[in-house]
N, C-alpha and C positions, 0 to 999 in steps of 0.2 A: 201729333197733337195739333200742329199748325194746320195741317190739311183738314182736320175735323172742324176746327174753328172757322176756317175759310169756307167750308161747305155750309156750315150753319148760317154764317153771315150772308153768303150768296143766296141761300134759300129764302131768307126773310128780307132781302134787299129789293123788294118789289111791292109797290103800293097795293096791288090786288091781293097778294099773299098776306100782307099785314091786315087788310080788310077781312080776309077769310079767317084769319086767326081771331080777329075781333068777333066775327059772326059765330065762331065756335066756342067762345067763352061761356055762352049760356048752355052748352050741351052739344050733343052730336047732331049731325045732319047728313043727308045724302047729297049727292052731287047736284041733283035738280033743285033741291032746296037752297043750296049755296048759290047756284046760278041765278035763281030767282031773287034771292036777297041782295046779291051783288050786281044784279042787272048785267049778267054775262051770258054768252052762249054756253050751252052745256059742255061743249068740247073744251072751251077755255077754262071753265071751272074745274073740269076733270083734270086737265093738264096741271093747273096750279096746285090742286090737292095732291096729285101724284108727286110733284116736286117736294112738297112739304112732308109727304109720307116717306119718300126716299131719304130725306135728310133726318128722319127719325123724330120729327116734330109731331106729326099726326099718326094716330093709330087708325086702323080700319078693320071693319068686319063686314061679312056678307049678311044681308037680311033679305032673303028671297032672291030677287034679281038685282037688287040694289046694293051698292057699296056705301056703307055709312062711316063717316069720318068723325074723329074726335081728337082733341088735343091730348097727346100722350106725354110730351116733354114740354113742361111749362117754362123752361129756361129761355126759350126763344121769346116768349111773352115778357119775361123779366127784362131781357135786353131791349125790347121795344119800349118798355116802361122807363128804362134808364135813359134812352134817347129822348123820350118825351120830356123827362125832367130837365135834361140839358137845354132843350129848346124853350121850355117854359121859363127857365132862369134867364135866358137871353132876352125874353120879352119884357122883363121888368123895367 
């Protein structure tokens, strides 16, 4: 279990991946859409999406020639929300 927790925390411990999860809160997107929204090269967006997919956070499906990603495991977003709450309390 410790290995799984560490893997999840490592996957979301990157600002770009947190931004990617935020971008996917509204629904699914392909890699180019994510790259455009996050102002990233296609290759970088693809890498970050793959890391989140391998961690079990993102689901993916093929749509023609494109891979479309969506949030599959919302527990990562819950952890990000908890961290946000901790920092918001510190700003009081």
